C-alpha positions, 0 to 999 in steps of 0.5 A: 379312696385313701384312709389318711385322706379321711380319717385322722391319724392318732399320734401320742408323744413323750418327750423325755427331758434328762436335765440331770443324771440323777435317778431316784429309786423308791424303796419306801413311802418316804422316799416316794414322798421326798420325790413328790415333795420336789414336784409339787408347787410349795405355793399352791399345795395348800389351796389347790388339789393335784394328782401327780403320777409317778412311772417306775421301771422294773428296779423301782427307778423313777423314769418320769413323772406327769401332773395328771390334773389340777382341780380346786380347793376340794378335789380334782378329776382322776381318769383312769384312762388318762393315767394308763395312757400316760403309764402305757406310753412312758417306755419301761414303765411296770409300776406307778405311784399315784399322789394327790394333795389335800389342801385342808391339811387332813391326810385322811383318804376320803371314800372317794380316794379309796375307790378310785385307788381300787379301780386304778389297781384293778385296771393295772392288774389287767394291763400289768402295771402294778399300782405300787402305791398312793400317797396323800400329801399335805405341807406337813406330811403324807399318808401311804395307802400301802402302808396303812394297808388300804392298798 
């Protein structure tokens, strides 16, 4: 009896699409915000909440992003297992930046925003992948958990 006849093999694939050669280095929350504005869809930022993950290398250069989840007007699902599966399978990731938008336009983090951020930070400590920041973005601006001392 062979295992591959009875047990499915798990494969995970990361596609790196290098359209341009420009590299984005994140030194401040403002720089992260400018990068994230290029990723969020202008047409939906005010009516559908999304969570986006930025993966960074040791020099804080963005090596990839992923739209983790898309929700509705008042929330989206954030699963730390999904976030770290993506980070661990993106070669060179040593730090991550999370971002989600608030369609309401209010940048104030909810209690749930703070709780999930702390859970993700704890997971990152165990996996040696630092949660560098979490930004809440609106069409008018952003708030940085790091800048505000929440992280």
